Each structure stands twice: as structure tokens, then as C-alpha cells.
C-alpha positions as CSV (number, residue, x, y, z in Angstrom):
1,X,0.1,0.0,-0.1
2,X,1.0,3.5,-0.7
3,X,1.3,6.1,1.4
4,X,-1.1,7.6,-0.8
5,X,-3.9,5.3,-0.4
6,X,-2.4,4.9,3.2
7,X,-4.5,8.5,4.4
8,X,-7.0,8.4,2.1
9,X,-7.7,5.2,4.2
10,X,-6.9,6.6,7.2
11,X,-9.1,10.0,6.8
12,X,-12.3,7.6,5.0
13,X,-11.9,5.9,8.1
14,X,-10.5,9.0,10.8
15,X,-12.4,11.9,8.8
16,X,-10.2,14.5,7.8
17,X,-6.4,15.4,9.6
18,X,-4.8,19.1,9.2
19,X,-1.9,20.3,6.7
20,X,0.6,19.5,9.7
21,X,-0.4,15.8,10.3
22,X,-0.4,15.4,6.0
23,X,3.3,16.8,6.3
24,X,4.3,15.2,9.3
25,X,2.5,11.7,7.3
26,X,4.5,12.3,4.1
27,X,7.7,13.6,5.7
28,X,8.5,10.6,8.2
29,X,6.2,7.7,8.1
30,X,8.0,5.3,9.0
31,X,7.9,3.2,5.9
32,X,7.1,5.7,3.3
33,X,7.5,8.9,4.3
34,X,10.0,11.0,2.2
35,X,12.9,11.5,4.7
36,X,12.4,8.1,6.2
37,X,12.7,6.1,3.0
38,X,14.5,8.3,0.5
39,X,15.5,11.9,1.0
40,X,17.5,13.1,-2.4
41,X,20.0,15.8,-1.3
42,X,21.8,17.8,-4.3
43,X,21.7,18.8,-8.4
44,X,21.1,15.1,-9.2
45,X,18.4,14.8,-6.4
46,X,14.7,16.8,-5.5
47,X,17.1,19.9,-4.4
48,X,20.3,21.3,-3.8
49,X,20.9,23.1,0.6
50,X,23.4,26.4,0.1
51,X,26.1,24.0,1.4
52,X,25.9,21.8,-1.9
53,X,25.7,24.9,-4.2
54,X,29.2,25.9,-2.7
55,X,32.4,25.4,0.0
56,X,32.4,28.8,0.9
57,X,29.2,28.5,2.4
58,X,30.7,25.9,4.6
59,X,34.0,27.4,5.3
60,X,32.7,30.7,6.1
61,X,30.3,29.5,8.8
62,X,32.7,27.4,9.8
63,X,35.1,30.0,10.6
64,X,32.2,32.3,12.6
65,X,32.0,29.5,14.4
66,X,35.9,29.8,15.0
67,X,34.9,33.7,16.5
68,X,31.5,32.7,18.0
69,X,34.1,30.9,20.1
70,X,37.4,33.4,20.9
71,X,34.5,35.9,21.5
72,X,32.7,33.3,24.1
73,X,35.8,33.0,26.5
74,X,37.1,30.2,24.0
75,X,35.5,27.6,26.2
76,X,37.0,24.1,26.6
77,X,35.5,21.9,25.7
78,X,32.1,23.6,23.7
79,X,29.7,21.4,22.3
80,X,29.6,22.3,17.9
81,X,26.2,20.9,17.2
82,X,24.2,21.2,13.7
83,X,20.7,19.8,13.8
84,X,19.5,18.4,10.2
85,X,23.2,17.7,8.9
86,X,21.9,16.4,5.3
87,X,24.3,14.7,3.8
88,X,27.2,15.8,5.7
89,X,28.1,18.3,3.6
90,X,28.3,21.4,6.2
91,X,30.1,19.7,8.9
92,X,32.9,18.6,6.9
93,X,33.2,21.9,5.2
94,X,33.0,23.4,8.9
95,X,35.9,21.2,10.3
96,X,38.2,21.4,7.4
97,X,38.1,25.3,7.1
98,X,38.3,25.0,11.5
99,X,41.9,23.3,11.0
100,X,43.1,26.9,11.0
101,X,42.1,27.3,14.6
102,X,43.6,23.3,15.9
103,X,42.4,24.7,19.6
104,X,39.0,25.8,18.4
105,X,38.4,21.7,17.4
106,X,40.5,19.7,20.4
107,X,37.8,22.3,23.2
108,X,35.1,20.9,20.4
109,X,32.0,18.5,21.7
110,X,31.3,17.3,18.1
111,X,27.3,16.4,18.1
112,X,24.6,15.8,14.9
113,X,20.7,16.0,15.5
114,X,19.3,14.0,12.5
115,X,16.0,12.0,12.2
116,X,16.1,10.1,8.6
117,X,18.5,6.8,8.9
118,X,19.3,7.3,4.9
119,X,21.2,10.3,5.8
120,X,22.4,9.3,9.1
121,X,24.2,6.9,7.9
122,X,25.3,8.9,4.6
123,X,26.8,11.5,6.9
124,X,28.9,8.5,9.2
125,X,30.4,7.9,5.3
126,X,31.0,11.1,5.1
127,X,32.7,11.8,8.7
128,X,33.4,8.7,9.9
129,X,37.1,9.5,10.8
130,X,35.7,12.2,13.1
131,X,34.6,12.1,16.4
132,X,31.1,13.0,16.5
133,X,28.4,11.4,17.6
134,X,24.9,11.7,16.8
135,X,21.8,12.2,18.5
136,X,18.4,11.6,17.3
137,X,17.1,14.9,19.1
138,X,18.3,18.1,20.5
139,X,16.9,17.1,23.9
140,X,19.2,14.6,23.5
141,X,23.2,16.6,22.9
142,X,24.2,16.9,27.0
143,X,24.3,20.3,28.0
144,X,26.2,21.9,30.3
145,X,28.8,23.7,28.6
146,X,28.9,26.3,25.8
147,X,26.8,25.3,22.6
148,X,27.2,27.0,18.8
149,X,24.6,25.4,17.0
150,X,23.7,25.5,13.4
151,X,21.2,24.5,11.2
152,X,20.1,25.3,7.5
153,X,17.0,23.9,6.5
154,X,15.4,23.1,9.0
155,X,12.5,25.3,9.6
156,X,11.1,24.9,6.2
157,X,10.2,21.5,6.8
158,X,8.4,21.4,10.1
159,X,5.4,21.3,9.6
160,X,2.3,24.5,9.9
161,X,-1.2,24.5,10.5
162,X,-3.6,26.7,7.6
163,X,-6.6,28.8,8.3
164,X,-9.0,30.6,6.3
165,X,-11.0,33.3,6.9
166,X,-14.6,32.6,6.3
167,X,-17.6,35.0,6.3
168,X,-17.8,33.3,9.7
169,X,-14.5,33.4,11.1
170,X,-11.5,31.0,10.4
171,X,-11.3,27.4,9.3
172,X,-8.7,25.6,9.6
173,X,-7.9,24.0,6.2
174,X,-7.7,20.5,5.6
175,X,-6.6,17.2,4.3
176,X,-9.5,15.0,2.8
177,X,-11.6,13.0,0.0
178,X,-13.6,14.6,-2.7
179,X,-16.6,12.8,-4.3
180,X,-14.2,10.6,-6.7
181,X,-12.7,9.4,-3.5
182,X,-9.3,10.9,-3.3
183,X,-6.9,14.3,-1.9
184,X,-8.0,17.5,-1.4
185,X,-8.4,20.4,0.1
186,X,-11.0,21.3,2.6
187,X,-11.8,23.3,5.7
188,X,-13.3,22.7,9.1
189,X,-16.2,24.2,10.9
190,X,-15.4,27.4,11.1
191,X,-14.2,29.9,14.4
192,X,-15.4,33.0,15.3
193,X,-13.6,35.9,15.6
194,X,-13.1,39.6,15.9
195,X,-10.7,40.9,13.0
196,X,-11.1,43.0,10.3
197,X,-9.2,40.4,7.7
198,X,-10.8,39.8,4.7
199,X,-12.6,36.9,3.7
200,X,-10.4,34.2,1.4
201,X,-6.8,35.8,3.9
202,X,-4.6,32.4,4.7
203,X,-2.5,32.6,7.2
204,X,0.3,29.9,9.1
205,X,1.0,28.5,12.5
206,X,3.6,26.7,13.1
207,X,4.1,25.3,16.6
208,X,7.2,22.8,15.5
209,X,9.2,26.0,14.0
210,X,8.2,27.9,17.8
211,X,9.5,24.8,19.5
212,X,12.5,24.5,18.1
213,X,13.3,27.8,18.3
214,X,12.0,27.9,22.2
215,X,14.8,25.0,22.7
216,X,17.2,26.3,21.2
217,X,17.0,29.9,22.1
218,X,16.6,27.8,25.5
219,X,20.1,26.3,25.4
220,X,21.7,29.0,24.5
221,X,20.2,30.7,27.5
222,X,21.4,27.8,29.9
223,X,24.6,27.3,28.9
224,X,25.9,30.1,26.9
225,X,26.7,30.0,23.4
226,X,25.1,31.2,19.9
227,X,23.3,30.0,16.7
228,X,22.7,30.5,13.2
229,X,19.4,29.1,12.2
230,X,19.5,29.5,8.5
231,X,16.2,29.6,6.3
232,X,14.0,31.1,3.7
233,X,10.8,33.0,4.8
234,X,10.6,35.9,6.2
235,X,8.6,38.3,8.5
236,X,5.6,39.4,6.9
237,X,3.7,36.5,7.3
238,X,0.4,35.4,5.8
239,X,-0.2,33.5,2.6
240,X,0.2,29.8,1.5
241,X,3.5,28.8,1.5
242,X,2.7,24.8,1.5
243,X,5.0,23.3,-2.0
244,X,6.1,20.0,-2.6
245,X,9.7,19.2,-4.6
246,X,11.1,16.3,-7.2
247,X,13.3,17.1,-9.1
248,X,13.8,20.3,-8.9
249,X,10.4,20.9,-9.9
250,X,7.3,21.9,-8.5
251,X,4.5,19.4,-7.4
252,X,1.1,19.2,-6.7
253,X,1.6,18.8,-2.5
254,X,-1.7,15.4,-2.7
255,X,-0.4,14.2,-5.7
256,X,2.4,11.9,-4.7
257,X,3.0,11.4,-0.6
258,X,6.3,10.0,0.5
259,X,8.1,10.4,-2.7
260,X,8.4,14.6,-3.0
261,X,10.4,17.2,-0.6
262,X,7.1,18.7,0.7
263,X,7.8,22.2,2.9
264,X,7.0,25.9,4.0
265,X,8.1,29.3,4.9
266,X,10.2,30.0,7.9
267,X,7.7,32.1,9.6
268,X,10.8,34.7,11.0
269,X,8.6,37.1,12.9
270,X,7.6,34.1,15.2
271,X,11.0,33.3,15.4
272,X,11.6,36.7,17.0
273,X,8.8,35.9,20.1
274,X,9.6,32.6,20.3
275,X,12.9,34.0,21.1
276,X,12.2,37.3,23.5
277,X,9.4,34.0,25.2
278,X,13.1,32.9,26.4
279,X,14.6,35.6,26.9
280,X,17.6,35.2,24.7
281,X,18.1,38.0,22.1
282,X,18.3,37.2,17.9
283,X,19.9,39.6,15.5
284,X,17.8,38.5,11.7
285,X,19.8,39.3,8.3
286,X,19.4,37.9,4.4
287,X,21.3,35.6,3.5
288,X,23.6,37.7,1.1
289,X,24.2,40.1,3.8
290,X,24.8,37.8,6.1
291,X,27.1,36.1,4.2
292,X,28.8,39.3,2.9
293,X,30.2,40.4,6.8
294,X,31.7,37.2,7.4
295,X,33.9,37.9,3.6
296,X,33.0,36.0,1.5
297,X,33.4,38.1,-2.3
298,X,36.6,38.5,-0.7
299,X,36.7,34.2,-0.7
300,X,35.1,33.6,-4.0
301,X,37.9,36.3,-5.3
302,X,41.3,34.1,-3.8
303,X,39.2,31.0,-5.0
304,X,38.9,32.0,-8.9
305,X,43.1,33.7,-8.6
306,X,44.3,29.7,-6.6
307,X,42.1,28.3,-10.2
308,X,41.2,30.8,-13.2
309,X,39.6,27.9,-14.8
310,X,37.2,27.7,-12.7
311,X,35.9,32.0,-12.1
312,X,33.0,30.9,-14.0
313,X,31.8,28.6,-12.0
314,X,32.5,30.5,-8.5
315,X,31.0,33.3,-9.8
316,X,28.1,31.4,-10.5
317,X,28.2,29.9,-7.3
318,X,28.5,33.6,-6.0
319,X,25.4,34.6,-7.1
320,X,23.8,31.3,-6.3
321,X,24.5,31.8,-2.9
322,X,24.3,35.9,-2.3
323,X,22.2,37.1,-5.6
324,X,19.1,39.0,-4.6
325,X,17.3,37.5,-7.2
326,X,18.0,34.0,-6.2
327,X,19.0,33.1,-2.5
328,X,20.4,35.9,-1.2
329,X,16.9,37.8,-0.2
330,X,14.7,34.7,-0.1
331,X,17.3,32.9,2.6
332,X,17.2,34.7,6.2
333,X,19.7,34.5,9.4
334,X,18.4,34.6,12.7
335,X,21.7,34.7,15.4
336,X,20.7,34.0,18.2
337,X,22.5,34.7,21.3
338,X,22.4,35.5,24.9
339,X,22.3,39.8,25.6
340,X,25.4,39.3,28.2
341,X,27.5,38.3,25.1
342,X,26.8,40.9,22.9
343,X,25.6,39.5,19.4
344,X,28.2,37.1,17.3
345,X,30.0,38.1,14.3
346,X,27.9,39.5,11.5
347,X,25.0,40.5,14.2
348,X,27.4,42.9,15.8
349,X,24.5,46.3,14.0
350,X,21.9,45.0,14.8
351,X,22.2,46.0,18.5
């Protein structure tokens, strides 16, 4: 039985499910979920992330971690954590760049937080010669030591609940069955509301994104350190951002559950609120601005001088990472920190 048939049978028995439950099933169903069975990253896969665009991304994040550690007093030991490490490229590039600071590597207790069995296996192959530890959740990473954490494209795969403004109030968007017995979007019963939102307005809310942000901010606040949460999204809110990607093309979200990556935009306005509620601080930059502040243009120039035959490729990679019409504006970087420690490198102007 395919996941689509499994979901249809579940809905027929139990009634329509929320978008959050649908996303969770598509991504994490043990038998058919995308991340549980068939995640495909890179040019030959379904989607590509910044670390796979160019080594420059991971190298600069690694140097950011080194400078953050120095800024915080060079503690030993400390936890260097990546949540959602993909195929391990980012962590590998970070560690390679950090070889410039042997004292940093000597003090680092390395942790990768991964829920996908297939991706964890790939990470083990790539990072097998490092003294890294794996965990299934951030809660499994030991506390009691300063933490420097990176999470690239994690928020976007955490489930959301969607609501549509009807005349009578707000109604939850659900996945049910149409008259032919196929998956279809519908609306639950409206809840009375006093706001003046126009009829047809859609909003998304993600308790999972808020909970993850709160957990990261809470760890930083308790143990000290800093974190980078990098993802596509913004602070505007509103609208339907649910999408499915297969072989780098958008496909119908309901068409092939479990066979495509299902994502939403990260809500950075809710992120700010979650961080503030915990008592930590957050600075938010576009990815383009953040990478420029870290010196990506100078790094690209150095790589081009060292390998002139690759100059055009490096220029394209740079444009993809920081260009306003590519990842530079759509992607945001949130830097989480304790107010007493001051902002980490790159976020100084965000005081």
C-alpha cells in the first residue's frame, strides 16, 4: 500500500486531517515518508541546499563558529552541534575550515542531530573519521557546556497549521477526500473571530517551528553560546507557502505523498517572538548580507585566483548564494545569543 492509499484509508476512517498531520506523514511515515526512506539532495536529487552550491558556504560558517568561540572566551569543552546535517557536507566543510584553529577543534565536542536513517548513514560515511556523536533530537545532546549550533533548512520542514478567513470566522484548512475518493483540500468548521481580516485570507502557524526555536534559544540561554538558524522565509506572515519539490520542480502537494520533499516558509516573525519569550536575543539578516559580512566575496576572489579555470563556476556559485534574485534575499539568517554575551560575529550592527 502506497502512502497515498494509506492516507486515504486513514481519512476515510477518521475524517480529514490538518495540514500539519499531512506534512508529518509525508516526511516521516516510517514505511513511506520522504526523509524516512528516500531523501535526495543535490543536483541529481530533488532539491539543493547552500552547502551543496559551494564549499564557500560551509567554510565561512566554520570560521564564524571559530570567531564566535573566541568571542565567548574560548571555553573548553564546548558543544559544536549541527541540526539537520543533510549529507554531512556543511559539517565537513566547517571542520575543514576550522583546522586553521587547532585549539578550537581540540575543545569541540561534535554532535549531529538527525532524524532520517538514510541521511544519518550518509553522514557516517562522510564523517566517519571524526569523533562525532549522533542524536535523534536536540534534547539528547548533553547540556552543561557552551553550545555553538547551526541549523540550515530545518525550520522549513517542520509542520504548519493553515487557516482561511471565512465570513463566519477562521476555518482550518484540512486534507480530506473528494467525491471520487481522492485527496483534496477542504475547510473545517469556522471559529468565530472579531478581527477584520478580508474573507479568503490565509495564514500559517507552526507550533513545531516555535518549539524548535524555543528549545535552541533555551539551550543558548542556559549554557551560553550562539546559534544560527538559516532558512527561506520572512517576517511578513500570511499566505499559503506549502509546496512539494521533486527533481527541483514544484509538484502537486497531494499527488505523490512521500515521494517529494514537502516544505513551508520559515516564519521569522514568530521566531523573534519565541526567542524573546525565552529571554534570549535574535538578530536577523538576509543570507546575502550575512555572507558578505563574513567575507564571501573575498573568499570567491581568492578561489578564482588559485584556480582561474574555475572562475566562471565560482562566480555563478557566489551569485546563487548571495544574489538578490536567488538565495541572497529569500533566505534569512537568525543569530541567537544571550544579551549579556553580545551579538555573535556578523550581527554586531543588530544590537
